[in-house]
C-alpha positions in Angstrom: 25.7 -27.5 -1.3 25.5 -31.0 -1.1 22.9 -32.6 -3.0 21.3 -34.4 -0.6 21.4 -31.1 1.9 19.9 -29.0 -1.3 17.2 -31.6 -1.9 16.4 -31.2 1.9 16.3 -27.5 2.0 14.2 -27.9 -1.0 11.5 -30.2 0.8 11.4 -28.0 3.9 11.1 -24.5 2.1 8.2 -26.3 0.1 6.7 -27.8 3.4 6.9 -24.3 5.0 4.9 -23.1 1.6 2.2 -25.7 1.9 1.7 -24.6 5.3 1.0 -21.4 4.8 -1.0 -22.5 1.9 -2.9 -24.7 4.7 -3.1 -21.7 7.0 -6.6 -21.7 6.3 -8.9 -23.5 3.7 -11.3 -22.1 1.5 -15.0 -23.4 2.8 -16.9 -25.8 0.7 -20.0 -23.6 0.9 -20.2 -19.5 -0.2 -22.6 -17.0 0.4 -23.2 -13.2 -0.4 -22.1 -11.4 2.3 -23.6 -7.8 0.7 -27.1 -7.4 3.0 -28.9 -4.5 4.3 -26.7 -4.5 7.5 -23.5 -4.0 5.5 -25.1 -1.5 3.3 -25.8 0.6 6.6 -22.5 -0.2 8.0 -20.9 1.5 4.5 -22.9 4.8 5.3 -21.8 4.3 9.0 -18.3 4.6 7.8 -18.5 7.3 5.4 -20.5 9.6 7.5 -18.6 8.8 10.8 -14.9 7.3 10.1 -14.1 9.0 7.0 -13.4 12.5 8.7 -11.1 11.0 11.5 -9.2 9.2 8.7 -8.7 12.6 7.0 -7.6 14.6 9.8 -5.4 12.0 11.4 -3.5 11.5 8.0 -3.0 15.2 8.0 -2.5 15.9 11.4 -0.1 13.1 12.3 0.5 11.0 9.0 -1.3 8.3 10.5 -3.8 5.8 9.3 -7.0 5.2 10.7 -7.7 2.5 8.5 -7.4 -0.4 11.1 -9.9 1.5 13.7 -12.6 2.4 10.7 -12.8 -1.3 9.7 -12.6 -2.8 13.1 -14.7 -0.3 15.4 -17.6 -0.8 12.5 -17.4 -4.7 12.5 -17.4 -5.0 16.3 -20.1 -2.3 16.7 -22.1 -4.4 13.9 -21.5 -7.4 15.1 -22.5 -6.9 18.7 -25.8 -5.1 17.9 -26.6 -8.2 15.6 -25.7 -10.6 18.4 -27.8 -8.8 21.0 -30.8 -8.9 18.3 -30.1 -12.6 17.9 -29.2 -12.3 14.4 -25.3 -12.5 14.4 -23.1 -11.7 11.7 -22.1 -13.9 9.5 -18.5 -14.4 8.6 -19.2 -12.9 4.8 -21.2 -10.1 6.0 -18.1 -9.2 8.4 -15.5 -9.4 6.1 -17.6 -7.3 3.2 -17.8 -4.7 6.1 -13.7 -5.1 6.7 -13.6 -4.6 2.7 -16.0 -1.2 2.8 -14.0 0.1 5.4 -10.6 -0.6 4.0 -12.2 0.9 0.8 -13.4 4.4 2.1 -10.3 5.1 4.4 -7.8 4.2 1.8 -4.8 5.8 1.9 -2.6 7.1 -0.8 0.7 6.5 0.1 3.4 9.5 1.1 1.1 12.1 1.3 -1.1 10.3 3.3 -4.0 11.2 1.9 -7.0 9.2 3.3 -10.7 9.5 2.9 -11.8 9.4 -0.5 -10.5 10.6 -3.7 -11.1 14.3 -3.2 -7.6 14.0 -1.4 -6.0 14.1 -4.4 -7.2 17.6 -5.4 -6.1 18.7 -1.8 -3.1 17.6 -3.2 -3.2 19.1 -6.3 -4.5 22.6 -5.1 -1.0 22.7 -2.9 1.1 22.3 -6.0 -0.1 24.8 -7.8 0.2 27.3 -5.4 3.4 26.1 -3.5 6.6 28.2 -3.4 8.5 25.3 -4.9 6.4 25.6 -8.1 6.5 29.1 -8.2 10.1 29.4 -7.9 10.8 26.9 -10.8 8.6 28.6 -12.8 6.0 25.5 -13.2 2.9 26.7 -11.1 1.4 28.8 -14.3 2.0 25.7 -16.6 -0.1 23.0 -14.2 -3.2 22.3 -16.3 -6.3 23.5 -15.4 -8.1 20.0 -15.6 -5.7 19.3 -13.1 -6.1 22.0 -10.5 -7.2 25.8 -10.7 -4.6 28.2 -11.2 -3.1 30.0 -8.6 -4.9 33.2 -7.7 -8.2 31.7 -8.5 -11.2 32.3 -6.0 -11.6 28.6 -5.5 -8.3 28.4 -3.9 -8.5 31.6 -2.0 -11.8 30.7 -0.3 -10.8 27.2 -0.2 -13.9 25.9 -1.8 -14.7 23.1 -4.5 -18.2 24.8 -5.2 -16.5 27.1 -7.9 -16.3 26.2 -11.7 -12.6 26.1 -11.7 -13.3 22.8 -10.1 -15.5 21.3 -13.0 -12.5 19.9 -14.9 -10.7 18.3 -12.3 -13.8 16.7 -10.5 -14.8 15.6 -13.8 -11.6 13.9 -14.6 -11.7 12.5 -11.2 -14.9 10.7 -11.2 -14.2 9.3 -14.6 -10.9 7.8 -13.1 -12.4 6.1 -10.1 -14.9 4.6 -12.5 -12.1 3.3 -15.5 -10.1 2.3 -12.3 -12.2 -0.3 -11.1 -13.2 -1.8 -14.1 -9.4 -2.5 -14.3 -8.5 -4.1 -11.3 -11.5 -6.1 -10.9 -11.2 -7.7 -14.5 -7.3 -8.1 -14.3 -7.1 -8.9 -10.7 -9.5 -11.7 -11.1 -7.6 -12.9 -14.1 -4.4 -12.9 -11.7 -6.3 -14.5 -8.9 -7.0 -17.3 -11.2 -3.5 -18.0 -12.4 -1.7 -17.7 -9.5 -4.0 -19.1 -6.8 -6.3 -21.6 -8.6 -3.4 -22.8 -11.2 -0.2 -22.7 -9.4 -1.4 -23.1 -5.8 0.9 -20.0 -4.2 0.5 -19.4 -0.7 -0.8 -16.0 -0.2 0.6 -15.9 3.4 -0.8 -12.5 4.4 -4.1 -13.3 3.3 -4.9 -15.0 6.3 -4.9 -11.7 8.2 -8.0 -10.2 7.5 -9.8 -13.7 7.0 -8.6 -15.1 10.2 -10.0 -11.6 11.9 -13.3 -11.7 10.3 -13.9 -15.9 11.1 -13.2 -15.1 14.8 -15.4 -12.4 15.4 -18.5 -14.5 13.6 -17.5 -17.4 15.9 -18.0 -14.8 19.1 -21.2 -13.5 17.6 -22.6 -17.0 17.9 -21.0 -17.7 21.2 -18.3 -20.0 19.6 -15.2 -18.4 21.9 -12.8 -20.6 20.1 -9.0 -20.1 19.7 -9.3 -17.6 17.1 -11.1 -15.0 19.6 -9.1 -15.6 22.6 -5.9 -15.0 20.8 -8.0 -11.9 18.8 -8.6 -10.4 22.4 -5.1 -11.1 23.4 -4.0 -8.7 20.5 -6.7 -6.2 21.1 -5.6 -5.7 24.7 -2.1 -5.4 23.4 -3.3 -3.0 20.7 -5.5 -0.7 23.3 -2.8 -0.4 25.9 0.1 0.7 22.9 -2.7 2.8 21.1 -3.3 4.9 24.3 0.5 5.8 24.5 1.5 6.0 20.5 -1.8 7.5 19.2 -4.2 8.4 22.2 -1.9 10.8 24.1 -0.2 12.8 21.2 -3.8 13.7 19.5 -5.1 14.4 23.2 -2.3 16.6 24.0 -2.4 18.9 20.8 -5.6 20.4 22.1 -4.1 21.9 25.2 -0.4 22.1 24.0 1.5 24.1 20.9 3.2 20.6 20.4 1.8 17.3 21.1 2.8 15.0 24.1 5.2 12.0 22.1 6.1 9.1 24.8 7.3 7.8 21.7 8.5 9.5 18.7 6.3 9.5 15.7 7.0 7.1 13.7 10.5 6.6 14.3 13.6 7.6 16.7 16.2 8.8 13.9 19.9 8.1 14.5 21.0 9.1 11.3 22.6 12.6 12.0 24.1 11.1 15.2 26.0 8.4 13.9 27.1 10.5 10.4 30.7 10.7 12.1 31.0 7.1 12.5 28.8 6.4 9.3 28.3 8.9 6.7 25.8 8.8 4.5 24.3 5.9 6.2 20.3 6.0 7.3 19.8 4.3 10.4 16.8 4.6 13.1 14.2 2.5 14.8 10.6 2.3 14.4 8.6 3.3 17.1 5.4 1.2 16.2 4.8 -2.0 17.9 2.6 -3.1 15.0 6.0 -3.5 13.1 6.9 -6.5 15.1 3.5 -8.0 14.7 4.3 -7.8 11.3 7.6 -9.6 11.5 5.3 -12.6 13.1 2.9 -12.7 10.0 5.4 -12.4 7.0 7.7 -15.7 5.7 10.8 -15.5 8.1 12.9 -15.7 5.0 11.2 -12.5 3.8 12.2 -10.7 6.7 15.6 -11.9 6.9 16.3 -10.9 3.3 15.0 -7.3 3.7 17.2 -6.7 7.2 20.1 -8.3 4.9 19.9 -5.2 2.8 19.7 -3.0 5.7 23.1 -4.2 7.2 24.5 -3.8 3.6 23.1 -0.2 3.1 24.4 1.0 6.6 28.0 -1.2 5.8 28.1 0.3 2.1 27.0 3.8 2.1 29.8 5.3 4.0 32.3 3.6 1.7 30.5 5.0 -1.5 30.6 7.9 0.1 34.4 7.8 0.7 34.9 6.9 -3.0 32.7 10.1 -4.1 29.7 8.0 -5.3 27.2 9.5 -2.6 27.8 13.3 -3.3 24.6 14.7 -2.5 24.6 13.9 0.9 25.7 16.2 3.5 26.4 16.5 7.2 23.1 17.5 9.5 20.8 15.6 6.9 17.9 13.7 8.5 16.8 10.2 7.6 14.6 11.2 4.6 16.5 13.5 3.0 19.7 11.3 3.6 17.5 8.2 2.1 16.4 10.8 -0.9 20.0 11.9 -1.9 21.7 8.5 -1.5 18.6 7.6 -4.1 19.4 10.2 -6.5 23.0 9.2 -6.7 23.3 5.4 -6.8 20.4 3.7 -5.3 17.3 4.7 -7.8 19.7 3.1 -10.3 20.2 0.1 -8.4 16.5 -0.4 -7.8 15.9 -0.1 -11.6 18.5 -3.3 -12.2 16.8 -5.4 -9.2 13.4 -4.5 -11.0 14.0 -5.6 -14.3 16.0 -8.9 -12.8 12.7 -9.7 -10.7 10.4 -9.0 -13.7 12.7 -11.4 -16.4 12.5 -14.1 -13.2 9.4 -14.2 -12.3 8.0 -14.5 -16.2 10.2 -17.0 -16.8 9.5 -19.1 -13.9 5.5 -18.7 -14.2 6.0 -19.9 -17.9 8.0 -22.9 -16.6 5.0 -23.9 -13.9 2.7 -23.6 -16.7 4.9 -25.6 -18.9 5.3 -28.4 -15.9 1.6 -29.0 -15.5 1.0 -29.1 -19.0 3.8 -31.5 -19.3 2.3 -33.6 -16.2 -1.0 -33.8 -17.6 -3.0 -31.2 -15.4 -5.5 -28.9 -16.1 -4.0 -25.4 -17.0 -7.4 -24.2 -16.0 -8.8 -25.8 -12.9 -12.6 -25.6 -12.9 -13.2 -23.1 -9.9 -15.6 -24.2 -7.2 -19.5 -23.9 -7.5 -20.8 -21.2 -5.8 -17.9 -18.7 -5.3 -19.4 -16.3 -7.7 -16.9 -16.8 -10.4 -17.2 -15.8 -13.8 -15.4 -16.4 -17.4 -11.6 -15.3 -17.7 -12.7 -13.9 -21.2 -15.1 -11.1 -19.1 -12.5 -10.3 -17.0 -9.9 -9.7 -19.7 -13.2 -8.3 -21.5 -13.6 -5.6 -18.5 -10.0 -4.8 -17.9 -9.5 -3.6 -21.6 -12.5 -1.5 -21.4 -11.0 0.2 -18.2 -7.6 0.6 -20.2 -9.2 1.5 -23.4 -11.3 4.4 -21.3 -8.1 5.5 -19.8 -6.3 5.9 -23.4 -9.4 8.2 -24.1 -8.9 10.3 -21.4 -5.5 11.0 -21.9 -6.1 11.4 -25.7 -8.3 14.3 -24.8 -7.1 16.3 -21.8 -3.0 16.3 -23.6 -5.2 17.6 -26.7 -2.0 16.9 -29.1 0.0 13.9 -30.6 3.4 14.9 -28.8 2.8 11.8 -26.7 2.4 8.9 -29.1 -0.4 6.5 -29.0 2.1 3.5 -28.9 3.2 4.4 -25.9 -0.1 4.8 -24.0 -1.0 1.0 -26.0 2.3 -0.2 -24.5 1.5 1.3 -21.0 -2.2 -0.8 -21.4 -1.9 -3.9 -22.5 1.8 -4.4 -22.2 3.4 -3.1 -18.9 0.5 -3.1 -16.7 -0.2 -6.8 -17.1 3.3 -7.8 -17.0 4.2 -5.7 -14.0 0.8 -6.7 -12.0 1.6 -10.4 -12.9 4.9 -10.6 -11.5 3.9 -8.7 -8.3 0.6 -11.2 -8.0 3.5 -13.8 -8.1 5.5 -11.8 -5.4 2.5 -11.6 -3.0 1.0 -15.0 -3.5 5.1 -16.3 -2.1 6.1 -13.6 0.0 3.1 -11.4 1.0 4.9 -8.2 -0.3 5.0 -6.6 -3.9 8.3 -4.9 -5.3 8.2 -2.1 -7.6 9.7 -1.3 -10.6 10.9 2.1 -10.6 11.1 4.4 -13.7 8.8 2.1 -15.7 6.5 5.3 -16.4 9.0 8.6 -15.7 11.2 6.5 -18.3 8.8 6.2 -21.0 8.0 9.9 -20.7 11.5 10.7 -21.4 12.0 8.1 -24.0 9.1 10.0 -25.9 10.7 13.2 -25.9 7.7 14.9 -24.5 8.3 18.6 -23.4 6.0 19.9 -21.3 4.1 19.6 -17.5 0.8 18.1 -18.2 2.0 14.6 -19.3 3.2 14.0 -15.3 -0.5 14.8 -14.4 -2.3 12.7 -17.3 -4.3 9.4 -16.5 -1.5 7.2 -17.9 -3.0 3.7 -18.5 -0.3 2.4 -16.2 -0.9 0.8 -12.4 0.4 -2.4 -10.6 -2.9 -4.8 -10.2 -1.0 -7.6 -8.5 -1.7 -7.0 -5.0 -5.5 -7.5 -6.2 -4.8 -11.3 -6.6 -4.7 -11.3 -3.0 -7.7 -9.7 -2.4 -9.8 -12.4 -4.0 -7.7 -14.9 -2.1 -9.0 -13.2 1.2 -12.7 -13.5 -0.3 -12.2 -17.0 -0.8 -11.0 -17.8 2.6 -14.0 -16.2 4.3 -16.8 -18.2 2.1 -17.8 -14.7 0.3 -18.7 -14.9 -3.2 -17.0 -12.7 -5.5 -20.2 -10.9 -6.5 -20.4 -9.4 -2.9 -17.2 -7.7 -3.8 -18.2 -6.2 -7.0 -21.4 -5.0 -5.1 -19.4 -3.4 -2.5 -17.1 -1.2 -5.0 -20.7 -0.3 -6.5 -21.6 1.1 -3.1 -18.0 2.6 -2.1 -18.0 4.4 -5.1 -21.1 7.4 -4.6 -20.2 7.1 -0.6 -16.6 8.2 -1.2 -17.3 10.6 -3.7 -20.1 12.4 -1.6 -18.8 12.0 1.8 -15.1 13.0 0.4 -16.3 16.0 -0.9 -18.4 17.0 2.1 -15.6 16.0 4.7 -12.6 17.6 2.9 -14.5 20.5 2.2 -15.0 21.2 5.7 -11.8 20.1 7.1 -10.3 22.2 4.2 -12.2 25.6 5.4 -10.5 24.7 8.8 -7.5 26.1 7.3 -5.0 26.0 4.6 -3.6 22.6 3.7 -0.9 22.4 5.1 -0.7 25.0 7.6 0.4 24.7 11.6 -3.5 23.4 11.8 -2.0 20.0 9.7 1.6 19.6 11.3 2.3 16.3 9.2 1.4 17.7 6.2 3.3 20.7 6.5 6.7 19.1 7.9 6.8 16.4 4.8 4.6 17.7 1.9 7.3 20.3 0.7 9.9 17.3 0.7 7.1 15.4 -1.2 6.6 18.3 -3.9 10.6 18.7 -4.4 10.4 15.2 -5.6 7.5 15.7 -7.9 9.1 18.5 -9.5 12.3 16.9 -9.8 10.7 14.7 -12.2 8.7 17.4 -13.9 12.0 19.5 -14.5 13.0 16.8 -17.0 10.4 18.0 -19.4 10.9 21.5 -18.8 13.1 24.0 -20.7 16.0 24.6 -18.2 15.2 21.9 -16.1 17.4 19.0 -15.1 18.4 16.3 -16.9 17.8 12.4 -16.4 21.3 11.8 -16.9 22.5 13.3 -13.6 20.4 10.8 -11.5 20.5 7.8 -14.5 23.7 5.5 -13.9 23.8 2.6 -16.2 26.8 1.0 -14.3 24.7 0.7 -11.3 21.6 -0.5 -13.1 23.5 -3.2 -14.6 25.1 -4.0 -10.9 21.3 -4.2 -9.4 20.6 -6.5 -12.3 23.6 -8.6 -11.8 23.2 -9.0 -8.1 19.3 -9.9 -8.1 19.7 -12.4 -11.2 22.6 -14.0 -9.5 20.9 -14.4 -6.1 17.8 -15.8 -7.8 19.9 -18.2 -9.4 21.9 -19.2 -6.7 18.6 -19.7 -4.6 17.4 -21.9 -7.3 20.4 -24.0 -8.0 21.1 -24.3 -3.6 17.5 -24.9 -2.9 17.6 -21.9 -0.8 14.2 -19.8 -0.5 13.6 -17.3 -3.3 11.8 -15.2 -0.7 15.0 -14.5 1.0 15.9 -12.7 -2.3 12.5 -11.1 -2.5 13.0 -9.8 0.8 16.5 -8.5 -0.1 15.4 -6.6 -3.1 12.4 -5.4 -0.8 14.7 -4.1 2.1 16.8 -2.3 -0.5 13.8 0.3 -1.2 12.2 0.5 2.3 13.6 2.9 5.2 15.8 0.8 7.4 13.6 2.1 10.6 10.6 0.4 9.5 12.5 -3.1 9.1 14.4 -3.6 12.2 11.7 -3.9 14.3 10.0 -6.4 11.7 13.5 -8.6 12.2 12.9 -8.6 15.9 9.3 -9.8 15.7 10.7 -12.6 13.2 13.3 -13.9 15.4 10.9 -13.5 18.3 8.4 -15.4 16.5 10.5 -18.2 15.0 12.8 -18.8 18.0 10.4 -18.1 20.9 6.7 -18.7 20.4 7.2 -21.3 17.7 9.2 -23.4 20.1 6.9 -22.5 23.2 3.6 -23.4 21.0 4.7 -25.2 18.3 5.4 -24.3 14.5 1.6 -24.9 13.1 -0.2 -23.4 15.9 1.9 -20.1 15.6 1.3 -19.8 12.3 -1.8 -20.0 12.9 -2.3 -17.8 15.7 0.1 -14.7 14.4 -2.5 -13.3 12.1 -5.2 -13.3 14.3 -3.0 -12.1 17.0 -2.0 -9.3 14.4 -5.8 -8.3 13.4 -6.7 -8.2 17.0 -3.9 -5.3 18.1 -4.8 -3.6 14.5 -8.6 -3.5 16.2 -7.5 -2.3 19.9 -4.9 0.5 18.4 -7.7 1.5 15.9 -10.5 2.0 18.9 -8.0 4.2 20.5 -7.2 6.2 17.3 -11.0 6.5 16.7 -11.8 7.6 20.2 -9.0 10.1 20.4 -9.5 11.8 16.9 -12.9 12.0 17.5 -12.6 14.0 20.3 -10.0 16.8 18.7 -12.4 16.6 15.4 -15.2 18.0 17.7 -13.1 20.3 19.5 -11.6 21.8 16.5 -14.8 22.3 15.0 -16.3 24.1 17.7 -13.6 26.4 17.8 -14.4 27.4 14.2 -18.0 28.8 15.4 -18.6 32.5 15.6 -20.4 31.7 19.2 
């Protein structure tokens, strides 16, 4: 690439990043968003929204996160406006935050509605046919779940002494997790936002939505509210078809009526003669298109390039005998899983290692550059933002990590897993991986998982047994928490408000989660025909988990069966070469990061994103202007989430009431 063109490209990319940074500037004045009204909103979410979130996750694999967030905000905002005391932007954001925390979804199993969902998952593992077939059911520790045959499981109740150990461990883990992420997340925010000035392109989504509703509540119906209302209208119409119709039709039909297959249309089996071992489909959620509006364009392009690569390469790999586990007739999920075991899991490890190495190198270079130019390495935070000393954040994280180490030492109850591994997890790997992903989310709005870190350590330690896979290992990725603090800053909310919100979320999530998981568990075994999503997908998830467990069990699989050093080296080389080429030629690094993200994702979800990115860049930007569209897109997406959430919450409420009444003896 000519030097002049490279310089021009770099300048364009830098301007693009600065544009995302300037989407929404932090206000000069910060206020506390934790008030009596937000406390009342927290209890409203816990008692009215949480059961719907639990049921939708089990029934359809859908999240009610947007419903809980925006329905609560709109209801309280309207009540406050009619009382001539409209909610402030800070109160609205704290309500949004509390709703997200109480309806948080555990990926894969779609366990939403408080931490007790994890115990429901564990009781399934303890009783599953897979665990019994491979002889692992009897080896699951009592501090994970009651043993198969326990009255606690047969009667489907948490009110049994066999649950004392698992519940105590769960509560301790919830407290320690909050200490960890709040401390380390704040430190990462200061480093990536205040020092490196990264753009955090996804942060304005929640912030702009909160601002739009705050302006509406004061009668200031600016462009934010108009765009938000348009998005909400689209969400209402689409949500009626995508969410409402299947939920309500399940009351009168043995199979829910779906005009659009949820969550995608799968072409894998239909195209297997033309593209053997290739995973291909189309996501049916319109929200994916709107995500393409919001994400940086080159991130989406890179991810789509990875889709094209896998569709083209997988048939070739199958032809030459590299993808041996794939069999004709497999659907998208099993094909994706089989291909991961043969090739792509090893490639993920290599690409993740390259991202980690380059990310750390770039961060060190950026900090050295600031030092050379004589800039402050630790800029003074704005007055009134609610900051606390960086050393306090580090100390809070250290306390949480030390608590996890103590828990591990207690539950493992032996010296088979060396203390050195726990220390490396807590004080080397977690900060390193979290920092790399904090930079990733700051640049691209997305994170990249570095696979096999935890699993590899277990195997290298030589540990034999099942309990290590359930132990509270002090290894987590807190990188995305940096974006959370950026959202808080953009709304003019003091950081102390989030600390207070967490102190409210903890007892509500534990208390309401206990009550509603108990009630829904009483409706029928989980999984069962009453909960079709769980019945369909939990078996596959259990197979994946027991595959890893078998590596440390006598007579189980060998890790060398799925780990291929050649493919790991290839993944590292391709990612490193791509990042180096992007740096030298002035190409956007987000293109490479998006490509790595696309390698790990289902193609079905990335194709609508690409359509949205092209539509936004080549139609809406040209029609409304790049700066205007960049500001409109996050607000439009927030409104869509609100509209679809309203429909979903209403439909699920009807289903829950009907199902509950049908269980009564009269």
